[in-house]
A tleap script that builds the chain and sets N, CA, C and O, in Angstrom:
source leaprc.protein.ff14SB
mol = sequence {
  NMET ALA LEU VAL ILE ARG LEU ARG ARG GLN
  GLY SER ARG LYS ARG PRO PHE TYR ARG ILE
  VAL VAL ALA ASP CYS ARG SER PRO ARG ASP
  GLY ARG PHE VAL GLU VAL VAL GLY THR TYR
  ASP PRO LYS THR ASP PRO PRO ALA ILE ASN
  LEU LYS THR GLU ALA LEU ASN TYR TRP LEU
  SER SER GLY ALA LYS PRO SER GLU THR VAL
  ALA LYS LEU ILE LYS LYS GLU GLN ALA ARG
  ALA SER SER ALA SER GLU LEU LYS SER HIE
  LEU THR GLY ALA GLU ASP GLU GLY THR SER
  ASN VAL PRO GLY GLU ALA ALA GLY GLN GLN
  CSER
}
set mol.1.N position { 69.566 139.600 -16.907 }
set mol.1.CA position { 68.595 139.630 -15.630 }
set mol.1.C position { 69.555 140.210 -14.600 }
set mol.1.O position { 70.615 139.710 -14.224 }
set mol.2.N position { 68.913 141.522 -14.155 }
set mol.2.CA position { 69.530 141.836 -13.002 }
set mol.2.C position { 68.941 141.332 -11.642 }
set mol.2.O position { 67.721 141.302 -11.481 }
set mol.3.N position { 69.869 140.912 -10.599 }
set mol.3.CA position { 69.361 140.086 -9.393 }
set mol.3.C position { 69.644 141.128 -8.312 }
set mol.3.O position { 70.586 141.911 -8.189 }
set mol.4.N position { 68.416 140.885 -7.468 }
set mol.4.CA position { 68.544 141.531 -6.113 }
set mol.4.C position { 68.393 140.580 -4.979 }
set mol.4.O position { 67.755 139.531 -5.062 }
set mol.5.N position { 69.092 141.053 -3.779 }
set mol.5.CA position { 68.699 140.160 -2.537 }
set mol.5.C position { 67.753 140.720 -1.755 }
set mol.5.O position { 68.003 141.794 -1.208 }
set mol.6.N position { 66.845 140.254 -1.623 }
set mol.6.CA position { 65.601 141.243 -0.816 }
set mol.6.C position { 64.959 140.268 0.074 }
set mol.6.O position { 65.210 139.063 0.073 }
set mol.7.N position { 64.004 140.945 0.934 }
set mol.7.CA position { 62.890 139.949 1.904 }
set mol.7.C position { 61.934 139.608 1.154 }
set mol.7.O position { 61.613 140.347 0.223 }
set mol.8.N position { 61.285 138.438 1.390 }
set mol.8.CA position { 60.134 137.893 0.931 }
set mol.8.C position { 59.212 137.538 2.224 }
set mol.8.O position { 59.496 136.593 2.960 }
set mol.9.N position { 58.032 138.416 2.447 }
set mol.9.CA position { 57.180 138.221 3.473 }
set mol.9.C position { 56.481 136.921 3.462 }
set mol.9.O position { 55.787 136.584 2.503 }
set mol.10.N position { 56.673 136.078 4.659 }
set mol.10.CA position { 55.924 134.974 5.148 }
set mol.10.C position { 54.992 135.252 6.241 }
set mol.10.O position { 54.672 136.408 6.517 }
set mol.11.N position { 54.503 134.142 6.933 }
set mol.11.CA position { 53.611 134.121 8.024 }
set mol.11.C position { 52.508 134.801 7.739 }
set mol.11.O position { 52.309 135.210 6.595 }
set mol.12.N position { 51.541 135.035 8.863 }
set mol.12.CA position { 50.201 135.315 8.917 }
set mol.12.C position { 50.323 136.838 9.303 }
set mol.12.O position { 51.317 137.468 9.666 }
set mol.13.N position { 48.854 137.297 9.093 }
set mol.13.CA position { 48.763 138.734 9.529 }
set mol.13.C position { 49.205 138.985 10.785 }
set mol.13.O position { 48.819 138.301 11.732 }
set mol.14.N position { 50.147 140.091 10.937 }
set mol.14.CA position { 50.630 140.833 12.164 }
set mol.14.C position { 51.518 139.916 12.682 }
set mol.14.O position { 51.806 140.066 13.869 }
set mol.15.N position { 52.073 138.909 12.020 }
set mol.15.CA position { 53.004 137.872 12.617 }
set mol.15.C position { 54.147 137.720 11.461 }
set mol.15.O position { 54.410 136.662 10.889 }
set mol.16.N position { 54.695 138.820 11.256 }
set mol.16.CA position { 55.797 138.658 10.072 }
set mol.16.C position { 56.857 137.670 10.092 }
set mol.16.O position { 57.219 137.318 11.215 }
set mol.17.N position { 57.483 137.099 9.007 }
set mol.17.CA position { 58.454 136.289 9.107 }
set mol.17.C position { 58.892 136.665 7.690 }
set mol.17.O position { 58.034 136.867 6.830 }
set mol.18.N position { 60.164 136.763 7.425 }
set mol.18.CA position { 60.672 136.894 6.041 }
set mol.18.C position { 62.062 135.913 5.621 }
set mol.18.O position { 62.984 135.579 6.365 }
set mol.19.N position { 61.897 135.649 4.444 }
set mol.19.CA position { 63.027 134.949 3.901 }
set mol.19.C position { 63.946 135.777 2.973 }
set mol.19.O position { 63.510 136.407 2.009 }
set mol.20.N position { 65.182 135.735 3.314 }
set mol.20.CA position { 65.914 136.483 2.426 }
set mol.20.C position { 66.248 135.660 0.979 }
set mol.20.O position { 66.926 134.635 0.911 }
set mol.21.N position { 65.668 136.291 -0.051 }
set mol.21.CA position { 65.922 135.547 -1.204 }
set mol.21.C position { 66.694 136.193 -2.329 }
set mol.21.O position { 66.893 137.397 -2.164 }
set mol.22.N position { 67.186 135.646 -3.465 }
set mol.22.CA position { 67.643 135.972 -4.550 }
set mol.22.C position { 66.742 136.100 -5.584 }
set mol.22.O position { 66.183 135.075 -5.974 }
set mol.23.N position { 66.460 137.288 -6.170 }
set mol.23.CA position { 65.442 137.229 -7.158 }
set mol.23.C position { 65.514 138.172 -8.401 }
set mol.23.O position { 66.279 139.111 -8.180 }
set mol.24.N position { 65.044 138.200 -9.429 }
set mol.24.CA position { 65.173 139.077 -10.649 }
set mol.24.C position { 64.382 140.313 -10.307 }
set mol.24.O position { 63.237 140.276 -9.856 }
set mol.25.N position { 65.019 141.334 -10.535 }
set mol.25.CA position { 64.328 142.689 -9.883 }
set mol.25.C position { 63.179 143.102 -10.482 }
set mol.25.O position { 62.637 144.124 -10.060 }
set mol.26.N position { 62.561 142.302 -11.673 }
set mol.26.CA position { 61.328 142.631 -12.159 }
set mol.26.C position { 60.275 141.798 -11.521 }
set mol.26.O position { 59.118 142.061 -11.846 }
set mol.27.N position { 60.501 140.720 -10.564 }
set mol.27.CA position { 59.615 140.107 -10.083 }
set mol.27.C position { 59.005 140.617 -8.749 }
set mol.27.O position { 59.746 141.287 -8.030 }
set mol.28.N position { 57.855 140.395 -8.378 }
set mol.28.CA position { 56.861 141.059 -7.342 }
set mol.28.C position { 57.582 140.516 -6.130 }
set mol.28.O position { 58.288 139.509 -6.181 }
set mol.29.N position { 57.355 141.285 -4.952 }
set mol.29.CA position { 57.916 140.911 -3.770 }
set mol.29.C position { 57.894 139.652 -3.334 }
set mol.29.O position { 58.938 139.064 -3.052 }
set mol.30.N position { 56.777 139.131 -3.236 }
set mol.30.CA position { 56.371 137.555 -2.913 }
set mol.30.C position { 56.642 136.706 -4.087 }
set mol.30.O position { 56.650 135.490 -3.896 }
set mol.31.N position { 56.818 137.064 -5.019 }
set mol.31.CA position { 56.886 136.264 -6.559 }
set mol.31.C position { 57.892 135.460 -6.562 }
set mol.31.O position { 58.454 135.210 -5.496 }
set mol.32.N position { 58.350 134.858 -7.830 }
set mol.32.CA position { 59.342 134.115 -8.194 }
set mol.32.C position { 60.633 134.460 -7.414 }
set mol.32.O position { 60.746 135.595 -6.951 }
set mol.33.N position { 61.723 133.441 -7.224 }
set mol.33.CA position { 62.923 133.857 -6.868 }
set mol.33.C position { 63.849 132.789 -7.218 }
set mol.33.O position { 63.359 131.722 -7.586 }
set mol.34.N position { 65.253 132.931 -7.152 }
set mol.34.CA position { 66.077 132.190 -7.538 }
set mol.34.C position { 66.610 130.989 -6.450 }
set mol.34.O position { 66.720 129.793 -6.720 }
set mol.35.N position { 66.867 131.550 -5.327 }
set mol.35.CA position { 67.260 130.851 -4.337 }
set mol.35.C position { 67.335 131.551 -2.788 }
set mol.35.O position { 67.761 132.689 -2.588 }
set mol.36.N position { 66.875 130.715 -1.832 }
set mol.36.CA position { 66.552 131.091 -0.428 }
set mol.36.C position { 68.010 131.397 0.258 }
set mol.36.O position { 68.673 130.387 0.493 }
set mol.37.N position { 68.511 132.475 0.558 }
set mol.37.CA position { 69.872 132.375 1.277 }
set mol.37.C position { 69.703 132.812 2.600 }
set mol.37.O position { 70.762 133.026 3.190 }
set mol.38.N position { 68.539 133.030 3.311 }
set mol.38.CA position { 68.503 133.074 4.965 }
set mol.38.C position { 67.002 133.455 5.094 }
set mol.38.O position { 66.054 133.418 4.310 }
set mol.39.N position { 67.143 133.803 6.273 }
set mol.39.CA position { 65.669 134.036 7.035 }
set mol.39.C position { 65.744 135.322 8.084 }
set mol.39.O position { 66.830 135.649 8.562 }
set mol.40.N position { 64.717 135.915 8.357 }
set mol.40.CA position { 64.753 136.825 9.262 }
set mol.40.C position { 63.412 136.743 9.849 }
set mol.40.O position { 62.377 136.700 9.183 }
set mol.41.N position { 63.495 136.718 11.404 }
set mol.41.CA position { 62.309 136.807 12.337 }
set mol.41.C position { 62.240 138.259 12.998 }
set mol.41.O position { 63.106 138.555 13.821 }
set mol.42.N position { 61.401 139.027 12.721 }
set mol.42.CA position { 61.361 140.390 13.557 }
set mol.42.C position { 60.846 140.302 14.861 }
set mol.42.O position { 61.147 141.148 15.703 }
set mol.43.N position { 59.892 139.099 15.178 }
set mol.43.CA position { 59.256 139.271 16.278 }
set mol.43.C position { 59.987 138.595 17.529 }
set mol.43.O position { 59.511 138.754 18.653 }
set mol.44.N position { 61.073 137.886 17.342 }
set mol.44.CA position { 61.864 137.567 18.487 }
set mol.44.C position { 62.658 138.647 19.027 }
set mol.44.O position { 62.933 139.662 18.387 }
set mol.45.N position { 63.074 138.384 20.375 }
set mol.45.CA position { 63.915 139.543 21.041 }
set mol.45.C position { 65.345 138.508 21.351 }
set mol.45.O position { 65.482 137.450 21.965 }
set mol.46.N position { 66.270 139.380 20.611 }
set mol.46.CA position { 66.542 139.936 19.849 }
set mol.46.C position { 66.109 139.388 18.374 }
set mol.46.O position { 66.218 138.162 18.381 }
set mol.47.N position { 65.702 139.821 17.242 }
set mol.47.CA position { 65.327 139.636 16.144 }
set mol.47.C position { 66.269 138.530 15.632 }
set mol.47.O position { 67.463 138.773 15.812 }
set mol.48.N position { 65.929 137.204 14.946 }
set mol.48.CA position { 66.666 136.166 14.576 }
set mol.48.C position { 67.075 136.513 13.067 }
set mol.48.O position { 66.235 136.996 12.307 }
set mol.49.N position { 68.226 136.286 12.704 }
set mol.49.CA position { 68.821 136.592 11.498 }
set mol.49.C position { 69.605 135.181 11.334 }
set mol.49.O position { 70.402 134.762 12.174 }
set mol.50.N position { 69.289 134.554 10.215 }
set mol.50.CA position { 69.974 133.316 9.624 }
set mol.50.C position { 70.578 133.431 8.430 }
set mol.50.O position { 69.742 133.729 7.577 }
set mol.51.N position { 71.772 133.314 7.950 }
set mol.51.CA position { 72.169 133.387 6.882 }
set mol.51.C position { 72.846 132.164 6.251 }
set mol.51.O position { 73.545 131.493 7.010 }
set mol.52.N position { 72.742 131.788 5.002 }
set mol.52.CA position { 73.769 130.744 4.230 }
set mol.52.C position { 74.766 131.734 3.706 }
set mol.52.O position { 74.534 132.459 2.739 }
set mol.53.N position { 75.875 131.732 4.379 }
set mol.53.CA position { 77.069 132.689 4.248 }
set mol.53.C position { 77.863 132.327 2.759 }
set mol.53.O position { 78.349 133.162 1.995 }
set mol.54.N position { 77.849 130.995 2.598 }
set mol.54.CA position { 78.484 130.647 1.143 }
set mol.54.C position { 77.656 131.028 0.130 }
set mol.54.O position { 78.118 131.603 -0.855 }
set mol.55.N position { 76.168 130.717 0.268 }
set mol.55.CA position { 75.358 131.077 -0.934 }
set mol.55.C position { 75.281 132.588 -1.093 }
set mol.55.O position { 75.419 132.991 -2.248 }
set mol.56.N position { 75.101 133.425 -0.216 }
set mol.56.CA position { 75.110 134.748 -0.104 }
set mol.56.C position { 76.300 135.506 -0.626 }
set mol.56.O position { 76.198 136.542 -1.283 }
set mol.57.N position { 77.616 134.835 -0.244 }
set mol.57.CA position { 78.806 135.383 -0.931 }
set mol.57.C position { 78.806 135.034 -2.400 }
set mol.57.O position { 79.192 135.930 -3.150 }
set mol.58.N position { 78.470 133.976 -2.899 }
set mol.58.CA position { 78.408 133.323 -4.191 }
set mol.58.C position { 77.593 134.765 -4.898 }
set mol.58.O position { 78.149 135.625 -5.582 }
set mol.59.N position { 76.269 134.725 -4.538 }
set mol.59.CA position { 75.328 135.750 -5.104 }
set mol.59.C position { 75.857 137.230 -5.224 }
set mol.59.O position { 75.688 137.992 -6.175 }
set mol.60.N position { 76.566 137.478 -3.992 }
set mol.60.CA position { 77.033 138.799 -4.065 }
set mol.60.C position { 78.267 138.943 -5.193 }
set mol.60.O position { 78.322 139.932 -5.923 }
set mol.61.N position { 79.212 137.903 -5.260 }
set mol.61.CA position { 80.411 138.310 -6.146 }
set mol.61.C position { 79.734 137.893 -7.704 }
set mol.61.O position { 80.480 138.095 -8.662 }
set mol.62.N position { 78.617 137.431 -7.934 }
set mol.62.CA position { 77.994 137.292 -9.090 }
set mol.62.C position { 77.499 138.644 -9.543 }
set mol.62.O position { 77.126 138.707 -10.715 }
set mol.63.N position { 77.435 139.731 -8.809 }
set mol.63.CA position { 76.662 140.878 -9.050 }
set mol.63.C position { 75.318 141.143 -8.579 }
set mol.63.O position { 74.702 142.135 -8.969 }
set mol.64.N position { 74.754 140.174 -7.630 }
set mol.64.CA position { 73.520 140.517 -7.265 }
set mol.64.C position { 73.653 141.877 -6.023 }
set mol.64.O position { 74.489 142.108 -5.151 }
set mol.65.N position { 72.644 142.441 -6.373 }
set mol.65.CA position { 72.453 143.841 -5.351 }
set mol.65.C position { 71.422 143.723 -4.080 }
set mol.65.O position { 70.193 143.734 -4.160 }
set mol.66.N position { 72.197 143.610 -2.909 }
set mol.66.CA position { 71.134 143.752 -1.790 }
set mol.66.C position { 70.374 144.914 -1.569 }
set mol.66.O position { 70.809 146.030 -1.853 }
set mol.67.N position { 69.223 144.711 -1.062 }
set mol.67.CA position { 68.245 145.969 -0.757 }
set mol.67.C position { 68.717 146.523 0.368 }
set mol.67.O position { 69.588 145.884 0.958 }
set mol.68.N position { 68.306 147.724 0.896 }
set mol.68.CA position { 68.872 148.481 1.888 }
set mol.68.C position { 68.615 147.661 3.014 }
set mol.68.O position { 69.588 147.287 3.669 }
set mol.69.N position { 67.541 147.334 3.336 }
set mol.69.CA position { 67.459 146.450 4.460 }
set mol.69.C position { 67.849 145.091 4.834 }
set mol.69.O position { 67.868 144.574 5.951 }
set mol.70.N position { 68.166 144.594 3.655 }
set mol.70.CA position { 69.001 143.344 3.541 }
set mol.70.C position { 70.423 143.605 3.825 }
set mol.70.O position { 70.995 142.986 4.722 }
set mol.71.N position { 71.067 144.554 3.054 }
set mol.71.CA position { 72.244 145.213 3.445 }
set mol.71.C position { 72.641 145.487 5.099 }
set mol.71.O position { 73.686 145.096 5.620 }
set mol.72.N position { 71.587 146.231 5.772 }
set mol.72.CA position { 71.629 146.378 7.207 }
set mol.72.C position { 71.626 145.029 7.982 }
set mol.72.O position { 72.207 144.939 9.064 }
set mol.73.N position { 71.030 144.084 7.475 }
set mol.73.CA position { 70.656 142.971 8.357 }
set mol.73.C position { 72.134 142.062 7.771 }
set mol.73.O position { 72.580 141.201 8.529 }
set mol.74.N position { 72.620 142.231 6.834 }
set mol.74.CA position { 73.789 141.350 6.592 }
set mol.74.C position { 74.994 142.099 7.627 }
set mol.74.O position { 75.801 141.419 8.261 }
set mol.75.N position { 74.969 143.233 7.661 }
set mol.75.CA position { 75.965 144.140 8.290 }
set mol.75.C position { 75.910 143.598 9.909 }
set mol.75.O position { 76.837 143.234 10.632 }
set mol.76.N position { 74.610 143.683 10.153 }
set mol.76.CA position { 74.269 143.410 11.716 }
set mol.76.C position { 74.871 141.929 11.894 }
set mol.76.O position { 75.795 141.770 12.691 }
set mol.77.N position { 74.430 140.995 11.265 }
set mol.77.CA position { 74.698 139.606 11.384 }
set mol.77.C position { 76.371 139.317 11.458 }
set mol.77.O position { 76.937 138.520 12.206 }
set mol.78.N position { 76.977 140.211 10.454 }
set mol.78.CA position { 78.485 139.797 10.540 }
set mol.78.C position { 78.923 140.660 11.855 }
set mol.78.O position { 79.632 140.050 12.655 }
set mol.79.N position { 78.650 141.743 12.107 }
set mol.79.CA position { 79.127 142.128 13.445 }
set mol.79.C position { 78.960 141.304 14.688 }
set mol.79.O position { 79.827 141.170 15.552 }
set mol.80.N position { 77.721 140.744 14.697 }
set mol.80.CA position { 77.221 139.767 15.823 }
set mol.80.C position { 78.049 138.665 15.576 }
set mol.80.O position { 78.452 138.115 16.601 }
set mol.81.N position { 78.477 138.108 14.346 }
set mol.81.CA position { 79.608 136.682 14.267 }
set mol.81.C position { 80.799 137.161 14.749 }
set mol.81.O position { 81.481 136.495 15.528 }
set mol.82.N position { 81.122 138.271 14.356 }
set mol.82.CA position { 82.464 138.387 14.628 }
set mol.82.C position { 82.653 138.902 16.285 }
set mol.82.O position { 83.708 138.644 16.866 }
set mol.83.N position { 81.955 139.370 16.721 }
set mol.83.CA position { 82.036 139.548 18.260 }
set mol.83.C position { 81.993 138.246 18.910 }
set mol.83.O position { 82.799 137.867 19.760 }
set mol.84.N position { 80.943 137.546 18.434 }
set mol.84.CA position { 80.924 136.344 19.036 }
set mol.84.C position { 82.142 135.229 18.890 }
set mol.84.O position { 82.394 134.303 19.661 }
set mol.85.N position { 82.813 135.596 17.676 }
set mol.85.CA position { 84.173 134.678 17.445 }
set mol.85.C position { 85.158 135.161 18.458 }
set mol.85.O position { 85.947 134.398 19.017 }
set mol.86.N position { 85.099 136.375 18.670 }
set mol.86.CA position { 86.243 136.958 19.516 }
set mol.86.C position { 85.948 136.654 20.758 }
set mol.86.O position { 86.873 136.257 21.466 }
set mol.87.N position { 84.579 136.766 21.335 }
set mol.87.CA position { 84.511 136.128 22.709 }
set mol.87.C position { 84.728 134.887 22.886 }
set mol.87.O position { 85.237 134.523 23.946 }
set mol.88.N position { 84.373 133.911 21.836 }
set mol.88.CA position { 85.007 132.449 21.872 }
set mol.88.C position { 86.388 132.274 21.893 }
set mol.88.O position { 86.942 131.395 22.553 }
set mol.89.N position { 86.959 133.085 21.190 }
set mol.89.CA position { 88.568 133.030 21.190 }
set mol.89.C position { 88.961 133.717 22.419 }
set mol.89.O position { 90.055 133.282 22.779 }
set mol.90.N position { 88.547 134.544 23.145 }
set mol.90.CA position { 88.957 135.050 24.078 }
set mol.90.C position { 88.732 133.958 25.494 }
set mol.90.O position { 89.518 133.903 26.439 }
set mol.91.N position { 87.561 133.202 25.365 }
set mol.91.CA position { 87.311 132.262 26.499 }
set mol.91.C position { 88.170 131.038 26.156 }
set mol.91.O position { 88.770 130.474 27.071 }
set mol.92.N position { 88.265 130.597 24.909 }
set mol.92.CA position { 89.191 129.341 24.701 }
set mol.92.C position { 90.683 129.904 25.091 }
set mol.92.O position { 91.473 129.142 25.649 }
set mol.93.N position { 91.019 131.137 24.811 }
set mol.93.CA position { 92.526 131.559 25.019 }
set mol.93.C position { 92.751 131.494 26.720 }
set mol.93.O position { 93.882 131.241 27.137 }
set mol.94.N position { 91.952 131.663 27.404 }
set mol.94.CA position { 91.997 131.696 28.901 }
set mol.94.C position { 92.214 130.302 29.314 }
set mol.94.O position { 93.163 129.985 30.031 }
set mol.95.N position { 91.245 129.370 28.819 }
set mol.95.CA position { 91.688 128.094 29.102 }
set mol.95.C position { 92.902 127.386 28.932 }
set mol.95.O position { 93.452 126.639 29.741 }
set mol.96.N position { 93.346 127.778 27.517 }
set mol.96.CA position { 94.834 127.387 26.999 }
set mol.96.C position { 95.935 127.926 27.949 }
set mol.96.O position { 97.025 127.387 28.135 }
set mol.97.N position { 95.489 129.067 28.518 }
set mol.97.CA position { 96.601 129.579 29.209 }
set mol.97.C position { 96.977 128.761 30.792 }
set mol.97.O position { 98.065 128.721 31.365 }
set mol.98.N position { 95.694 128.175 31.205 }
set mol.98.CA position { 96.021 127.540 32.286 }
set mol.98.C position { 95.204 128.393 33.566 }
set mol.98.O position { 95.170 127.953 34.716 }
set mol.99.N position { 94.695 129.415 33.231 }
set mol.99.CA position { 93.967 130.157 34.208 }
set mol.99.C position { 92.678 129.318 34.755 }
set mol.99.O position { 92.084 128.450 34.115 }
set mol.100.N position { 92.355 129.784 36.147 }
set mol.100.CA position { 91.307 129.293 36.680 }
set mol.100.C position { 90.552 130.409 37.300 }
set mol.100.O position { 90.993 131.436 37.816 }
set mol.101.N position { 89.253 129.983 37.141 }
set mol.101.CA position { 88.282 131.141 37.817 }
set mol.101.C position { 88.040 130.726 39.101 }
set mol.101.O position { 87.453 131.589 39.754 }
set mol.102.N position { 88.286 129.701 39.706 }
set mol.102.CA position { 88.060 129.117 40.954 }
set mol.102.C position { 88.827 129.973 41.816 }
set mol.102.O position { 90.025 130.003 41.537 }
set mol.103.N position { 88.422 130.750 42.888 }
set mol.103.CA position { 89.163 131.291 43.736 }
set mol.103.C position { 90.038 130.213 44.796 }
set mol.103.O position { 89.486 129.326 45.447 }
set mol.104.N position { 91.406 130.479 44.809 }
set mol.104.CA position { 91.867 129.654 45.874 }
set mol.104.C position { 92.739 128.516 45.038 }
set mol.104.O position { 93.468 127.739 45.654 }
set mol.105.N position { 92.626 128.475 43.724 }
set mol.105.CA position { 92.952 127.287 43.136 }
set mol.105.C position { 94.075 128.027 42.396 }
set mol.105.O position { 93.804 129.141 41.949 }
set mol.106.N position { 95.362 127.504 42.211 }
set mol.106.CA position { 96.335 128.170 41.349 }
set mol.106.C position { 96.403 127.316 40.117 }
set mol.106.O position { 96.219 126.099 40.102 }
set mol.107.N position { 96.704 128.128 39.013 }
set mol.107.CA position { 96.868 127.819 37.628 }
set mol.107.C position { 97.707 126.309 37.516 }
set mol.107.O position { 98.755 126.109 38.130 }
set mol.108.N position { 97.120 125.391 36.710 }
set mol.108.CA position { 97.922 124.248 36.563 }
set mol.108.C position { 97.909 123.053 37.647 }
set mol.108.O position { 98.302 121.914 37.394 }
set mol.109.N position { 97.421 123.461 38.840 }
set mol.109.CA position { 97.351 122.349 39.747 }
set mol.109.C position { 95.950 121.680 39.707 }
set mol.109.O position { 94.940 122.234 39.275 }
set mol.110.N position { 96.001 120.662 40.113 }
set mol.110.CA position { 94.767 119.676 40.036 }
set mol.110.C position { 94.634 118.996 41.534 }
set mol.110.O position { 95.610 118.578 42.157 }
set mol.111.N position { 93.295 118.950 42.007 }
set mol.111.CA position { 92.993 118.319 43.253 }
set mol.111.C position { 93.085 116.676 43.127 }
set mol.111.O position { 92.855 115.968 44.107 }
savepdb mol mol.pdb
quit
C-alpha cells in the first residue's frame, strides 16, 4: 500500500478549507484516509497552516510521499517556525543580558 500525504478539501462552495491527510494513493481526493496530520486555510491572511509535526515526521519516515502542494506547505511552515524560534531566542536573549529598551534606564538598575 503506497501512502501519500495530500490535501482533502472541506468547506462549502467558494470557501475552501483543507485537511492534510495520509491516504492510500488509490483512494479519491476526498475519500478514505489513514490519519489527519494538519490543516490548511487559504482564505485567511496569511494562510493558516497547522501541522502535527510528530505524526507528520512518523509518516514521512515510514515512506509516505507528500504531494507537491503539501511539500511546499511543509517547507513554508518549517521556515516560519524557524524564523519564529530565532526571533523568540533573540528576544529572550536580550532579556537575559539585562538590557533595557527604556531610554535613560541603565541595565541592571531598578527603581
